[in-house]
C-alpha positions in Angstrom: 120.6 122.3 110.8 118.0 119.5 111.0 115.7 121.2 108.7 118.5 121.7 106.3 119.4 117.6 106.1 115.3 117.2 105.6 115.2 119.5 102.8 118.4 117.7 101.3 117.0 114.3 101.8 113.6 115.0 100.2 115.7 116.6 97.1 118.5 113.9 97.1 116.5 110.7 97.4 114.6 110.9 94.2 117.5 111.9 92.1 120.0 109.3 93.4 117.1 106.7 92.8 116.6 108.0 89.4 120.2 107.8 88.6 120.8 104.0 90.4 117.8 102.5 89.6 116.9 103.9 85.8 120.1 102.9 84.3 120.0 99.3 85.6 116.3 99.0 84.6 116.8 100.2 81.0 120.0 97.9 81.0 117.7 94.8 81.6 115.4 95.6 78.7 117.9 96.6 76.3 119.5 93.5 74.7 122.2 95.7 73.2 123.7 96.4 76.4 126.3 93.8 77.4 125.4 92.0 80.5 129.2 91.7 81.5 129.3 94.8 83.4 130.0 93.3 86.7 132.6 91.0 87.6 132.9 89.6 90.6 136.6 87.8 90.4 138.2 85.6 93.1 135.0 86.7 95.6 132.9 84.3 93.8 135.0 81.4 94.1 133.5 78.7 96.0 130.3 80.2 96.6 126.5 78.9 95.6 125.7 80.6 92.5 122.0 80.2 93.5 122.6 82.5 96.6 125.9 84.4 96.0 124.0 88.2 95.5 125.8 90.3 93.3 123.1 92.9 93.9 120.1 93.2 96.1 118.2 92.1 92.8 120.4 89.5 91.2 122.3 86.2 92.0 125.1 84.6 89.3 122.6 81.8 88.6 119.9 84.4 87.5 121.6 85.0 84.0 123.3 81.4 83.6 123.5 79.8 80.2 125.1 76.2 79.3 127.6 76.4 76.8 128.6 72.9 77.5 127.0 69.8 78.3 127.6 65.8 78.4 125.7 62.8 79.0 126.3 59.4 80.4 124.0 56.5 79.8 125.4 54.1 82.2 125.0 56.4 85.0 121.8 58.0 83.3 123.2 61.1 84.1 123.6 64.5 82.4 126.2 67.0 83.4 126.2 70.6 82.3 128.9 73.6 82.4 126.9 76.8 83.4 128.3 80.2 83.0 126.9 83.7 84.1 128.0 86.4 81.7 126.9 89.2 84.3 129.5 87.7 87.3 131.9 85.6 84.9 131.7 82.6 86.5 131.2 79.2 85.7 130.1 75.8 87.8 129.0 72.6 86.9 125.3 71.1 87.0 123.9 67.3 87.1 120.5 65.8 86.3 119.5 62.4 86.7 121.9 59.8 88.1 121.8 56.4 89.8 120.9 55.9 93.6 124.4 57.2 95.0 126.2 60.5 95.9 128.0 62.4 92.8 130.8 65.1 93.4 131.0 67.9 91.1 134.5 69.5 90.4 135.8 72.2 88.2 139.0 71.7 86.4 141.3 74.4 84.6 142.5 73.5 81.0 146.1 75.1 80.3 147.0 75.6 76.8 149.5 72.8 77.2 146.7 70.5 78.2 147.3 70.2 81.8 144.5 70.3 83.9 144.2 71.7 87.7 141.4 71.2 90.0 139.7 74.6 90.8 138.1 75.3 94.2 136.5 71.9 96.3 134.3 69.6 95.1 130.6 69.7 96.0 128.7 66.6 97.3 125.4 66.1 95.4 123.3 63.7 97.9 121.3 61.1 96.5 117.8 61.2 97.5 115.9 64.8 97.3 119.0 66.4 96.2 118.3 69.8 97.8 120.6 70.9 94.9 122.5 69.5 91.9 125.0 72.3 91.3 128.5 72.6 92.4 130.2 75.8 93.6 131.1 78.3 90.9 134.5 79.8 89.9 135.9 82.8 88.3 136.7 82.2 84.8 137.7 85.2 83.7 140.8 84.9 80.9 140.6 81.0 81.6 138.9 77.7 80.3 137.5 75.5 82.7 135.3 72.5 82.1 132.8 70.8 85.0 133.4 67.3 86.0 131.5 64.7 88.0 132.6 61.9 90.0 131.5 59.0 92.4 134.2 60.4 95.0 135.6 63.7 96.2 138.5 62.7 93.7 137.9 64.2 90.3 140.7 61.4 89.0 140.1 58.2 87.6 138.7 55.6 88.6 136.3 57.9 90.3 135.9 60.3 87.4 132.7 59.6 85.5 133.1 62.4 83.1 133.7 66.1 82.3 132.3 68.6 79.9 134.5 70.2 77.1 136.3 73.1 78.4 134.7 76.8 77.8 
């Protein structure tokens, strides 16, 4: 029985490796294959896009693009809405800013103009700023914009700016 298991393992391991690894390697090199093949849904909500592993080889931030961006000269601050096609998630990221803490949040924008905050704001501390991005959120089938404020609340008077929705 042990001998049979060893033989099966010896035969099946290379076959499974070829079936699992080869398509993903080919996929990485082929621009015609859509990269939206994996979608994490609400599993990704409130997670860090730079560390949430969707496979042993990829986190959501790996394929991120910046579809929306806005700047505020009074704060010397740029806010970006980042998007991962692979995970179908969005998050906000800032650059620059005054010597103060900022908070990044996301707002879902409905067709009637109503906006609803999604997830929890993430504090971006002044100083070394070990990170400059907020938590990610599932954006499949919805429009979301990133906002930055000087308080946990993304409402006036603390709200500095928001990107256009994506």
